[in-house]
C-alpha positions as CSV (number, residue, x, y, z in Angstrom):
1,M,6.3,4.3,8.5
2,K,5.8,0.8,7.3
3,R,2.4,-0.4,8.4
4,I,2.3,-3.5,10.7
5,M,-0.4,-5.1,8.5
6,K,1.3,-6.3,5.4
7,W,-1.6,-6.0,3.0
8,V,-1.1,-6.9,-0.6
9,L,-1.6,-3.7,-2.3
10,A,-3.6,-4.0,-5.5
11,A,-2.0,-0.9,-7.0
12,T,-2.6,2.8,-7.2
13,L,-5.1,2.8,-10.1
14,V,-5.1,6.0,-12.0
15,C,-7.3,7.7,-14.6
16,G,-9.1,10.8,-15.7
17,A,-12.8,11.5,-15.3
18,S,-13.1,13.0,-18.7
19,V,-11.9,9.8,-20.1
20,F,-14.1,7.6,-18.0
21,T,-17.3,9.1,-19.5
22,S,-15.9,9.6,-23.0
23,C,-17.8,8.0,-25.8
24,V,-18.4,8.6,-29.5
25,D,-21.7,9.3,-31.2
26,N,-22.7,6.0,-32.8
27,S,-25.0,7.6,-35.4
28,T,-24.0,7.5,-39.1
29,D,-25.5,9.0,-42.2
30,N,-26.0,5.6,-43.8
31,P,-26.4,3.1,-41.0
32,V,-25.9,-0.6,-41.8
33,V,-29.1,-2.6,-41.4
34,P,-28.3,-5.9,-39.8
35,E,-30.0,-9.2,-40.7
36,P,-32.9,-10.0,-38.5
37,G,-31.8,-11.5,-35.1
38,V,-28.1,-10.5,-35.7
39,P,-26.8,-7.8,-33.4
40,A,-25.4,-4.8,-35.2
41,V,-21.6,-4.3,-35.0
42,P,-20.7,-0.6,-34.5
43,D,-18.3,0.8,-37.1
44,H,-16.0,2.3,-34.5
45,F,-15.0,1.8,-30.9
46,I,-16.6,3.5,-27.9
47,N,-13.3,5.3,-27.0
48,E,-11.9,5.6,-30.5
49,A,-11.1,9.3,-29.9
50,L,-8.4,8.1,-27.4
51,M,-6.8,5.7,-29.9
52,D,-3.8,6.1,-32.1
53,K,-4.2,3.7,-35.0
54,T,-0.8,4.6,-36.5
55,V,0.7,2.5,-33.7
56,K,0.7,-1.2,-34.3
57,P,-1.1,-3.2,-31.5
58,G,1.8,-5.7,-31.7
59,D,4.4,-3.0,-31.0
60,D,2.6,-1.1,-28.2
61,F,-1.0,-2.0,-27.4
62,Y,-1.1,0.6,-24.7
63,M,-0.3,3.5,-27.0
64,Y,-2.5,2.0,-29.8
65,A,-5.5,2.2,-27.3
66,L,-4.6,5.5,-25.8
67,G,-2.0,7.3,-27.9
68,T,-4.2,10.2,-29.0
69,W,-5.0,11.0,-25.4
70,F,-1.3,11.1,-24.6
71,N,-0.6,13.3,-27.6
72,S,-3.1,15.9,-26.3
73,H,-2.0,15.8,-22.7
74,K,1.2,16.6,-20.8
75,E,3.3,14.6,-18.3
76,G,1.7,14.7,-14.8
77,D,-1.8,15.2,-16.0
78,R,-4.4,13.1,-14.1
79,G,-5.2,9.8,-15.8
80,Y,-8.3,7.7,-15.6
81,M,-8.8,6.7,-12.0
82,E,-6.7,9.5,-10.5
83,S,-9.5,11.9,-11.3
84,Y,-12.1,9.8,-9.5
85,D,-9.7,9.4,-6.6
86,A,-9.4,13.2,-6.4
87,I,-13.2,13.6,-6.6
88,N,-14.0,11.0,-4.0
89,T,-11.2,12.1,-1.7
90,N,-12.4,15.6,-1.8
91,E,-15.9,14.4,-1.0
92,V,-14.6,12.6,2.1
93,E,-12.6,15.7,3.2
94,K,-15.5,18.0,2.7
95,S,-17.6,15.8,4.9
96,L,-15.1,16.0,7.7
97,F,-15.1,19.8,7.6
98,A,-18.9,19.9,7.6
99,S,-19.4,17.3,10.3
100,D,-21.2,18.0,13.5
101,N,-19.3,15.3,15.3
102,P,-17.6,17.0,18.4
103,L,-14.3,15.3,17.7
104,A,-14.3,16.3,14.0
105,R,-15.3,19.9,15.0
106,H,-12.3,20.0,17.5
107,L,-9.9,18.8,14.8
108,V,-11.2,21.2,12.2
109,R,-10.9,24.2,14.6
110,N,-7.2,23.3,15.1
111,I,-6.6,22.7,11.4
112,E,-8.1,26.1,10.6
113,A,-6.5,27.9,13.5
114,P,-3.6,30.4,12.7
115,A,-0.4,28.6,12.1
116,P,2.1,28.5,15.0
117,S,5.7,29.1,14.2
118,L,7.9,26.0,13.7
119,N,9.7,26.7,16.9
120,E,6.3,26.9,18.8
121,D,5.2,23.6,17.4
122,V,8.6,22.0,18.2
123,K,8.3,23.3,21.8
124,A,4.8,21.8,22.1
125,V,6.2,18.4,21.1
126,L,9.1,18.5,23.5
127,D,7.0,19.8,26.3
128,Y,4.2,17.2,25.7
129,L,6.6,14.2,25.6
130,D,9.1,15.5,28.2
131,I,12.0,13.4,26.8
132,Q,14.9,13.4,29.3
133,K,18.5,13.5,28.3
134,P,20.0,10.0,28.9
135,T,23.2,9.6,30.9
136,G,23.7,6.0,29.7
137,I,22.2,3.2,27.7
138,G,19.9,2.0,30.5
139,M,18.3,5.4,30.8
140,L,18.1,5.7,27.0
141,L,16.2,2.5,26.8
142,T,13.9,3.6,29.5
143,E,13.2,6.8,27.6
144,I,12.5,4.8,24.4
145,G,10.1,2.7,26.4
146,K,8.2,5.8,27.6
147,L,7.9,6.9,23.9
148,Q,6.7,3.4,22.9
149,D,3.8,3.7,25.4
150,K,2.8,6.9,23.5
151,G,2.8,5.2,20.1
152,L,6.4,6.3,19.0
153,N,9.0,3.7,18.2
154,P,12.5,5.2,17.8
155,I,15.5,2.8,17.6
156,F,13.5,-0.1,19.1
157,S,9.8,-0.8,18.8
158,K,7.1,-2.5,20.9
159,R,3.8,-2.6,19.2
160,V,1.0,-4.8,18.2
161,D,1.7,-6.9,15.1
162,M,0.6,-10.1,13.4
163,H,2.4,-13.2,14.6
164,M,2.4,-16.0,12.1
165,Q,3.3,-18.9,14.4
166,S,0.4,-18.3,16.9
167,H,-1.8,-16.9,14.1
168,S,-2.7,-14.1,16.4
169,C,-2.0,-10.5,17.1
170,Q,0.7,-9.9,19.8
171,E,2.9,-7.2,21.1
172,I,6.2,-7.6,19.4
173,V,9.6,-6.2,20.4
174,S,11.7,-5.4,17.4
175,R,13.8,-2.8,15.6
176,G,12.7,0.8,15.4
177,I,10.0,1.9,13.0
178,L,10.9,4.7,10.6
179,T,8.7,7.7,10.1
180,Q,6.9,7.6,6.8
181,T,9.0,10.5,5.5
182,A,12.3,8.8,6.3
183,D,11.2,5.5,4.9
184,Y,10.1,7.2,1.6
185,Y,13.4,9.1,1.2
186,L,15.5,6.1,1.9
187,G,13.4,3.8,-0.3
188,S,13.6,6.2,-3.2
189,K,17.4,6.6,-2.6
190,Q,17.1,10.3,-1.8
191,T,19.5,10.5,1.1
192,D,20.5,14.1,0.4
193,A,16.8,15.1,0.6
194,L,16.4,13.3,3.9
195,K,19.5,15.2,5.2
196,S,17.9,18.4,4.2
197,Y,14.8,17.4,6.2
198,I,16.8,16.4,9.3
199,K,18.8,19.6,9.5
200,P,16.0,22.2,10.0
201,I,14.3,19.9,12.6
202,L,17.5,19.8,14.7
203,T,18.0,23.5,14.3
204,A,14.5,24.2,15.5
205,I,15.1,21.8,18.5
206,D,18.2,23.8,19.3
207,N,16.4,27.1,19.0
208,V,13.8,25.9,21.5
209,A,15.9,23.8,23.9
210,D,19.4,25.6,23.8
211,P,19.3,28.8,21.8
212,E,22.8,29.8,22.9
213,R,24.1,26.7,21.2
214,T,23.1,28.0,17.8
215,K,25.2,31.1,18.3
216,A,28.4,29.3,19.2
217,E,31.4,29.2,16.9
218,G,31.5,26.1,14.8
219,Y,27.8,25.4,15.2
220,E,27.2,24.6,11.5
221,A,30.0,22.1,11.4
222,E,28.8,20.4,14.6
223,L,25.3,20.4,13.2
224,E,26.4,18.6,10.0
225,E,28.0,15.9,12.1
226,R,24.8,15.5,14.2
227,V,22.7,15.3,11.0
228,S,25.0,12.6,9.6
229,A,24.7,10.5,12.7
230,I,20.9,10.6,12.6
231,L,21.0,9.8,8.9
232,A,23.2,6.8,9.5
233,E,20.8,5.5,12.2
234,E,17.9,5.9,9.9
235,Q,19.8,3.9,7.2
236,L,20.6,1.1,9.7
237,I,17.0,0.8,10.7
238,Y,15.9,0.8,7.1
239,A,18.4,-1.9,6.2
240,T,17.3,-4.1,9.2
241,A,13.7,-3.7,8.2
242,H,14.5,-5.0,4.8
243,G,16.6,-7.9,6.0
244,G,19.9,-6.0,5.7
245,G,21.5,-4.4,2.7
246,D,22.9,-1.1,1.3
247,T,20.7,2.0,1.7
248,S,23.1,4.4,0.0
249,D,22.2,6.1,-3.2
250,S,23.8,3.3,-5.2
251,D,21.4,0.8,-6.9
252,R,20.0,-1.8,-4.6
253,Q,18.4,-5.1,-5.6
254,G,16.0,-7.3,-3.6
255,L,15.0,-4.8,-0.9
256,W,11.7,-3.8,-2.3
257,N,9.1,-6.5,-1.7
258,V,7.6,-4.2,0.9
259,R,4.2,-5.9,0.6
260,D,5.6,-9.1,2.2
261,I,4.0,-10.4,5.3
262,P,6.7,-10.5,8.0
263,E,8.1,-14.0,8.0
264,Y,11.1,-12.7,10.0
265,I,9.3,-13.0,13.4
266,E,10.0,-16.4,15.0
267,A,8.4,-17.7,18.2
268,G,10.0,-16.1,21.3
269,S,7.3,-15.6,23.8
270,I,7.9,-13.3,26.7
271,A,6.1,-14.5,29.8
272,R,5.7,-11.4,31.9
273,S,3.0,-8.9,32.8
274,R,2.9,-5.2,32.1
275,A,4.6,-3.3,34.9
276,T,4.4,0.3,36.0
277,R,7.3,2.1,34.4
278,A,9.5,3.2,37.3
279,G,12.3,4.6,35.1
280,G,16.0,4.0,35.6
281,G,17.4,0.8,37.0
282,V,18.2,-0.7,33.5
283,E,21.8,-1.9,33.0
284,D,23.9,0.0,30.5
285,E,23.9,-2.7,27.9
286,V,21.7,-3.7,24.9
287,T,20.6,-7.3,25.3
288,R,17.3,-9.1,25.2
289,E,17.1,-8.8,29.0
290,T,17.7,-5.0,29.2
291,L,15.2,-4.4,26.4
292,L,12.5,-6.3,28.2
293,E,13.4,-4.6,31.5
294,A,13.1,-1.2,29.9
295,F,10.1,-1.7,27.6
296,H,7.8,-3.7,30.0
297,P,6.0,-5.7,27.2
298,M,2.6,-7.3,28.1
299,A,2.1,-11.0,28.9
300,G,2.5,-13.2,25.8
301,A,4.5,-10.6,23.9
302,I,7.0,-11.8,21.3
303,F,10.6,-11.0,20.9
304,D,11.9,-10.7,17.3
305,E,14.3,-13.7,16.8
306,S,15.1,-13.0,13.2
307,P,18.7,-13.0,12.0
308,A,18.3,-9.3,10.9
309,F,17.2,-8.2,14.3
310,K,19.8,-10.4,16.1
311,K,22.4,-8.6,14.1
312,Y,20.8,-5.2,14.9
313,V,21.0,-6.0,18.7
314,E,24.6,-7.0,18.2
315,Q,25.1,-3.5,16.7
316,K,23.4,-2.1,19.8
317,G,20.6,-0.8,17.6
318,G,23.2,1.8,16.4
319,I,23.4,3.4,19.9
320,T,27.2,2.9,20.3
321,T,28.0,1.9,16.7
322,V,26.3,4.6,14.7
323,L,25.0,7.4,17.0
324,K,28.0,6.7,19.3
325,T,27.3,9.3,22.0
326,M,24.4,10.0,24.4
327,D,24.1,13.5,23.0
328,N,23.5,12.1,19.5
329,C,21.0,9.6,21.0
330,Y,19.2,12.4,22.7
331,D,19.2,14.2,19.3
332,Y,17.7,11.2,17.7
333,L,14.8,10.8,20.2
334,R,13.8,14.4,19.9
335,Y,14.2,14.5,16.1
336,Y,12.1,11.3,15.8
337,A,9.3,12.8,17.9
338,V,9.2,16.0,15.9
339,M,9.5,14.2,12.6
340,S,6.6,11.9,13.6
341,V,4.2,14.9,13.7
342,S,5.9,17.2,11.2
343,N,3.0,17.0,8.7
344,Y,0.9,18.7,11.3
345,M,3.2,21.7,11.6
346,K,1.4,24.3,9.5
347,A,4.5,26.6,9.3
348,R,5.8,24.1,6.7
349,Y,3.0,25.0,4.3
350,V,3.8,28.7,3.9
351,G,3.3,29.6,0.3
352,Q,0.8,26.7,-0.3
353,S,-2.9,27.3,-0.7
354,E,-5.0,26.9,2.4
355,G,-6.9,24.0,0.7
356,A,-3.6,22.2,-0.1
357,A,-2.4,22.5,3.5
358,K,-5.7,21.2,4.8
359,S,-5.6,18.2,2.5
360,I,-2.1,17.3,3.6
361,I,-3.1,17.5,7.2
362,V,-6.2,15.3,6.7
363,A,-4.0,12.8,4.8
364,A,-1.7,12.8,7.8
365,L,-4.6,12.1,10.1
366,K,-5.5,9.0,8.0
367,Q,-2.0,7.7,8.3
368,T,-1.7,8.4,12.1
369,S,-5.0,6.6,12.8
370,P,-7.0,5.0,10.0
371,F,-9.5,3.8,12.6
372,L,-10.2,7.3,13.9
373,M,-10.7,8.7,10.4
374,N,-12.8,5.7,9.4
375,K,-15.1,6.5,12.3
376,L,-15.4,10.2,11.4
377,S,-16.0,9.5,7.7
378,A,-18.0,6.3,8.0
379,D,-21.4,7.7,6.8
380,V,-20.0,9.3,3.6
381,L,-17.9,6.2,2.8
382,R,-20.9,3.9,3.3
383,K,-23.0,6.1,1.0
384,M,-20.1,6.1,-1.6
385,G,-20.0,2.3,-1.8
386,Q,-23.6,1.5,-1.2
387,A,-24.7,1.4,-4.9
388,G,-22.0,-1.0,-6.0
389,A,-21.6,-3.3,-3.0
390,D,-24.1,-6.0,-4.0
391,R,-23.0,-5.9,-7.6
392,C,-19.4,-6.3,-6.5
393,L,-20.2,-9.3,-4.2
394,T,-22.1,-10.9,-7.0
395,M,-19.2,-10.4,-9.4
396,L,-16.8,-11.8,-6.9
397,E,-18.8,-15.0,-6.4
398,K,-19.1,-15.4,-10.2
399,M,-15.4,-15.1,-10.5
400,R,-14.9,-17.6,-7.7
401,T,-17.0,-20.0,-9.8
402,V,-14.8,-19.4,-12.9
403,F,-11.7,-19.8,-10.8
404,R,-13.0,-23.1,-9.4
405,Q,-13.8,-24.4,-12.9
406,R,-10.3,-23.5,-14.1
407,L,-8.7,-25.2,-11.2
408,E,-10.7,-28.3,-11.8
409,T,-9.5,-28.6,-15.3
410,L,-5.8,-27.4,-15.1
411,D,-3.7,-30.1,-16.7
412,W,-0.5,-29.3,-14.8
413,L,-1.8,-29.8,-11.3
414,S,-2.0,-33.2,-9.5
415,D,-5.3,-34.1,-7.9
416,A,-3.8,-33.7,-4.4
417,T,-2.6,-30.1,-5.0
418,R,-5.8,-29.3,-6.9
419,Q,-8.0,-30.3,-3.9
420,E,-5.9,-28.1,-1.5
421,A,-6.2,-25.1,-3.9
422,L,-10.0,-25.6,-4.2
423,K,-10.3,-25.7,-0.4
424,K,-8.4,-22.4,-0.2
425,L,-10.5,-20.8,-2.8
426,E,-13.8,-21.8,-1.1
427,A,-12.6,-20.6,2.3
428,M,-11.6,-17.1,0.9
429,Q,-13.6,-14.4,2.5
430,F,-14.7,-11.2,0.8
431,F,-15.2,-7.8,2.6
432,V,-16.7,-5.1,0.5
433,G,-17.3,-1.5,1.5
434,V,-17.8,-0.2,5.0
435,P,-19.6,-2.4,7.6
436,D,-22.8,-1.1,9.3
437,N,-21.0,-0.9,12.6
438,L,-17.2,-0.3,13.1
439,S,-15.2,-2.0,15.8
440,E,-15.0,-0.8,19.4
441,G,-12.7,2.0,20.3
442,E,-13.2,5.7,21.3
443,F,-10.9,8.7,21.1
444,T,-11.0,11.9,23.3
445,L,-9.0,15.1,22.7
446,D,-8.3,17.8,25.3
447,E,-9.9,21.1,24.4
448,G,-6.7,23.1,24.9
449,N,-4.6,21.0,22.6
450,T,-2.7,22.4,19.7
451,L,-2.9,20.4,16.4
452,V,0.5,18.7,17.0
453,E,-0.6,17.8,20.6
454,D,-3.8,16.4,19.1
455,A,-1.6,14.3,16.8
456,L,0.5,13.0,19.6
457,S,-2.6,12.2,21.7
458,I,-4.2,10.3,18.8
459,M,-1.0,8.2,18.3
460,A,-1.0,7.2,21.9
461,Q,-4.8,6.4,22.0
462,N,-4.6,4.6,18.7
463,E,-1.9,2.2,20.0
464,A,-3.9,1.6,23.2
465,I,-7.0,0.7,21.1
466,R,-4.9,-1.6,18.9
467,H,-4.1,-3.6,22.0
468,N,-7.7,-4.8,21.9
469,M,-6.4,-7.3,19.2
470,C,-3.7,-8.8,21.4
471,G,-4.0,-12.5,22.1
472,K,-6.9,-13.2,19.7
473,K,-6.7,-15.4,16.6
474,Y,-6.9,-13.7,13.3
475,E,-10.1,-15.6,12.3
476,Q,-11.8,-14.2,15.5
477,Q,-11.3,-10.6,14.5
478,I,-10.8,-10.2,10.8
479,R,-13.2,-7.2,10.6
480,T,-11.6,-5.6,13.6
481,I,-8.1,-5.8,12.1
482,I,-9.4,-4.3,8.9
483,D,-11.2,-1.5,10.7
484,Y,-8.1,-0.6,12.8
485,E,-5.5,-0.9,10.1
486,I,-7.0,0.1,6.7
487,D,-7.9,3.6,5.6
488,Y,-11.3,3.0,4.0
489,S,-11.2,6.2,2.0
490,V,-8.3,5.3,-0.3
491,Q,-8.9,4.0,-3.8
492,N,-7.7,0.5,-3.4
493,A,-8.3,-3.2,-2.8
494,F,-6.2,-5.7,-0.7
495,Y,-5.6,-9.3,-0.1
496,N,-4.2,-10.7,3.1
497,C,-2.4,-14.1,3.0
498,E,-2.6,-14.7,6.7
499,M,-6.4,-14.3,6.9
500,N,-7.2,-15.5,3.4
501,C,-9.5,-12.6,2.7
502,L,-9.7,-9.8,0.3
503,V,-11.1,-6.3,0.9
504,I,-12.7,-4.0,-1.7
505,L,-12.8,-0.4,-0.4
506,P,-15.7,2.0,-1.1
507,Q,-14.0,4.1,-3.9
508,F,-13.7,1.0,-6.1
509,I,-17.5,0.4,-6.0
510,S,-18.6,4.0,-6.2
511,E,-21.0,4.8,-9.1
512,G,-18.3,6.5,-11.1
513,M,-15.7,3.7,-10.7
514,F,-18.1,0.8,-10.9
515,P,-21.1,2.1,-12.9
516,A,-24.3,0.2,-13.2
517,D,-24.9,1.3,-16.7
518,D,-21.4,0.7,-18.2
519,E,-20.8,-3.1,-18.5
520,Y,-17.4,-2.8,-20.1
521,T,-16.1,-0.6,-17.2
522,Q,-17.7,-2.9,-14.6
523,Y,-15.9,-5.9,-16.0
524,V,-12.5,-4.3,-16.4
525,V,-12.7,-2.9,-12.8
526,A,-13.5,-6.5,-11.9
527,T,-10.1,-7.5,-13.1
528,V,-8.8,-5.7,-10.0
529,F,-11.2,-7.7,-7.8
530,A,-10.0,-10.9,-9.4
531,H,-6.4,-9.6,-9.2
532,E,-6.8,-9.7,-5.4
533,M,-8.4,-13.1,-5.5
534,T,-5.4,-14.4,-7.5
535,H,-3.0,-13.0,-4.9
536,G,-4.0,-16.0,-2.8
537,F,-2.3,-18.2,-5.4
538,D,0.7,-16.1,-6.6
539,A,4.3,-16.7,-5.8
540,K,3.8,-15.8,-2.2
541,G,0.1,-16.4,-1.5
542,A,0.5,-20.0,-2.6
543,K,2.6,-20.7,0.4
544,Y,-0.4,-20.2,2.7
545,D,-3.2,-22.6,3.3
546,K,-7.0,-22.0,3.5
547,Q,-6.8,-20.7,7.1
548,G,-3.8,-18.5,6.4
549,Y,-1.2,-20.6,7.9
550,L,2.2,-20.8,6.3
551,R,2.1,-24.4,5.2
552,D,3.4,-26.2,2.2
553,W,0.4,-27.9,0.5
554,W,2.1,-28.5,-2.8
555,K,3.2,-31.8,-4.3
556,D,6.9,-31.5,-5.3
557,E,6.2,-32.1,-9.0
558,D,3.5,-29.4,-9.0
559,K,5.7,-27.0,-7.2
560,A,8.4,-27.5,-9.7
561,K,6.0,-26.8,-12.6
562,F,4.6,-23.7,-10.8
563,E,8.1,-22.3,-10.2
564,A,9.0,-22.9,-13.9
565,K,6.0,-20.9,-14.9
566,Q,7.1,-18.1,-12.6
567,Q,10.4,-18.0,-14.4
568,E,8.6,-17.7,-17.7
569,M,6.6,-14.8,-16.3
570,I,9.8,-13.1,-15.0
571,A,11.4,-13.4,-18.5
572,L,8.3,-12.0,-20.1
573,Y,8.5,-8.7,-18.1
574,N,12.3,-8.5,-18.2
575,R,12.0,-7.8,-22.0
576,L,9.9,-4.7,-21.3
577,E,11.2,-1.2,-20.3
578,A,10.3,0.6,-17.0
579,Y,11.6,4.0,-18.3
580,P,14.0,4.9,-21.1
581,G,17.2,3.0,-20.6
582,Q,15.9,0.9,-17.6
583,P,14.7,-2.6,-18.2
584,A,11.7,-3.7,-16.2
585,D,12.4,-6.0,-13.2
586,G,10.3,-9.1,-13.7
587,E,11.5,-10.8,-10.5
588,K,10.6,-7.9,-8.2
589,T,7.2,-7.5,-9.8
590,L,6.5,-11.2,-10.2
591,A,3.7,-11.6,-7.6
592,E,1.8,-8.5,-8.9
593,N,2.2,-9.6,-12.5
594,M,0.9,-13.0,-11.7
595,A,-2.1,-11.3,-10.0
596,D,-2.7,-9.1,-13.0
597,Y,-2.7,-12.1,-15.2
598,G,-5.1,-14.0,-13.0
599,G,-7.3,-11.0,-12.7
600,M,-7.5,-10.5,-16.5
601,T,-8.0,-14.2,-17.0
602,L,-11.0,-14.5,-14.6
603,A,-12.7,-11.3,-15.6
604,Y,-12.3,-11.8,-19.3
605,S,-13.5,-15.4,-19.1
606,L,-16.6,-14.2,-17.2
607,F,-17.2,-11.3,-19.6
608,K,-16.9,-13.4,-22.7
609,Q,-19.1,-16.2,-21.5
610,K,-21.8,-13.7,-20.5
611,K,-21.7,-12.3,-24.1
612,I,-22.0,-15.8,-25.5
613,D,-24.9,-16.6,-23.2
614,E,-26.6,-13.4,-24.5
615,G,-26.4,-14.8,-28.0
616,L,-23.4,-12.9,-29.3
617,Q,-21.3,-14.7,-31.9
618,G,-19.0,-13.9,-34.8
619,A,-18.3,-10.3,-35.5
620,A,-20.5,-9.0,-32.7
621,L,-18.8,-11.2,-30.1
622,D,-15.4,-10.2,-31.4
623,Y,-16.3,-6.5,-31.2
624,A,-17.4,-6.9,-27.6
625,C,-14.1,-8.7,-26.7
626,Q,-12.1,-6.0,-28.5
627,E,-13.8,-3.4,-26.4
628,F,-12.9,-5.3,-23.3
629,F,-9.2,-5.2,-24.1
630,L,-9.4,-1.5,-25.0
631,H,-11.2,-0.7,-21.8
632,Y,-8.6,-2.7,-19.9
633,A,-5.9,-0.4,-21.4
634,K,-8.0,2.6,-20.4
635,L,-8.2,1.4,-16.8
636,W,-4.4,1.9,-16.4
637,L,-4.3,5.2,-18.2
638,R,-1.7,7.4,-16.5
639,Y,0.9,9.9,-17.7
640,P,3.7,9.9,-15.1
641,T,6.7,12.2,-15.4
642,L,10.2,10.6,-15.7
643,D,10.8,11.1,-12.0
644,Q,7.5,9.4,-11.2
645,K,8.4,6.5,-13.5
646,K,11.7,6.1,-11.6
647,S,9.7,6.0,-8.4
648,L,7.3,3.5,-9.8
649,Y,10.2,1.3,-10.8
650,L,11.0,0.9,-7.1
651,D,7.5,-0.5,-6.5
652,V,6.5,-4.1,-6.6
653,H,3.9,-3.3,-9.3
654,S,4.8,-2.9,-13.0
655,I,4.4,0.5,-14.5
656,P,0.9,1.1,-16.0
657,Q,2.0,0.6,-19.6
658,N,3.6,-2.8,-18.8
659,R,0.5,-3.9,-16.8
660,V,-1.3,-3.7,-20.1
661,N,1.4,-4.7,-22.7
662,G,2.7,-7.5,-20.6
663,I,-0.7,-9.1,-19.9
664,V,-2.4,-8.9,-23.2
665,T,0.4,-10.8,-24.9
666,L,-0.6,-13.9,-22.9
667,F,-4.1,-14.2,-24.5
668,D,-4.6,-15.9,-27.8
669,D,-7.8,-14.0,-28.3
670,W,-5.9,-10.7,-28.3
671,Y,-3.7,-11.8,-31.1
672,R,-6.7,-12.8,-33.2
673,L,-8.9,-9.9,-32.3
674,F,-6.2,-7.3,-33.2
675,N,-4.6,-9.3,-36.0
676,V,-1.2,-9.4,-34.2
677,T,1.2,-11.6,-36.1
678,D,4.5,-9.8,-35.3
679,G,5.9,-6.8,-33.5
680,K,7.8,-6.0,-30.4
681,L,5.2,-7.5,-28.1
682,Y,4.6,-10.7,-30.1
683,L,5.1,-14.0,-28.4
684,A,5.0,-17.3,-30.1
685,P,2.1,-19.5,-28.9
686,E,4.4,-21.8,-26.9
687,K,5.9,-18.7,-25.1
688,R,2.5,-17.5,-23.8
689,V,2.7,-18.7,-20.2
690,Q,-0.5,-20.2,-18.8
691,I,-0.9,-20.5,-15.1
692,W,-4.4,-20.3,-13.8
């Protein structure tokens, strides 16, 4: 399910713990004695054991820095940060199972309880939600409205979202919200896999609700038709969510900027108060009026006025154009309900280890309610990020200073645009780690609940708690929005355009990831912090002002220069390869590539100046800078399989290898430090795009 908060995802940073701590003994039989006052220059690199010096840096710097590691590992092995992610995630999970919090103990008991059969879990869902078979469109919309009140949004949605025009959180009526599983399969063009997921759910529903149906002649053929109808509805919702377009297994272009903040919501305020749902009485038509009558949105709610949603309403949300019959619509509502909690159905995990099943369920809880899991894991997460929080904030402020200095001296910006950019930079807020006190909101679970009933209850309570944000300006509740919407346990960092703030989560500032005694690792991890800062000035972030309003603060001539530089960046990445036979997509990955460039620029500038201030010069300074570039490559160490590379290609981030090879070629120092004068990566000086 696409999250309502459109956070700019920094990336899934991956790596291996054994690599993180790897080093080479610096002792030699005949050490070189430096001149007095001149720092000694080591005769090899810290992670030289990872390097493959048979590869020319100018052909593939990533493999030059890491090739020996790849030669001794296999596809799918954990890379650099993947290992720390696994360690830290396991620590959070263990804390949940050891917690004495009553809510945690309740969930753990149900997670560890014997697995019900699939049919038993499906029956629990259907009984809990009591979905009635609709006799017409009006009754169908009323049933959808009842599910919306419980945190489910099939066909049409009504939920709290960020509304740009009012710069506040509001309840918004729009198209349905896909379950995460359906969104994943459609996004990765695996329609057959989604069909194979839909079929057993429908079969289980029939086994519970109408077992005689499954024995009837022609059941399999009928089932296939029902599965196809549900698949077509999922495809329609997916296409509408992405502004329209093909969702078949053919190649698609331009549908994958999933990190975008929703510009499609236009002002369309609904002046009405929340009413008690009486059921029935809604006309058998899909219009704005019938949707509002059925869904009972709260005062100040917003109706989606986007062209994509208008077209969706014209298509009746697929009710008469795709699903076509009330029987199929009934199928869809029940399928959607079961699919929404399918990760809690332990019968699915037969054959998997108990530990793997528990981890999947805990991950599902984090997706269902990040806020609940933040509350249950707050102590261990605070402890995890405690050591690095102050160092991270100090580093961020230093990089803000470097960014300010660069903005002040850029020769392609006019003074008017420069001043607006400086104002935005100064107004940017940093949120690091977990706050001492999380926002208000409590959950309760009935003692007799099954695990799937717990999940459904959590969904409903989570949506009710999120209504606390309604009607308030973003700037009045930034921390609340973060607490409610972001899973603090993940290994990531985020920037939000509409609030002009960045968030660094605890894993990134844990002692392993951001070690106090490893300066090189500190500064290359800081490239990610600076990456987030630069998102405020990338192709999308630059459209928002210092308060997070969508406002054009650029002089026309500056905008033209900025867009020309973006085209250069696109061309730079188009020459790289995503996987064998597939060129990289520089346009799709533009914003993330710009942020990678900005992150590297700020962190490297800060690192190099620090070394100069410490008195390093000549060969000693060059060695330190070489180590920075090599450690930067190590940061992105990952060994994806071909299927994983194909999946990564669909993302808005470049693949790890290109995040290194594409960026280093923009730095004159890299060419000099590694003696790059030719090769596949070589760019002539005039081709090395310089932005910030």
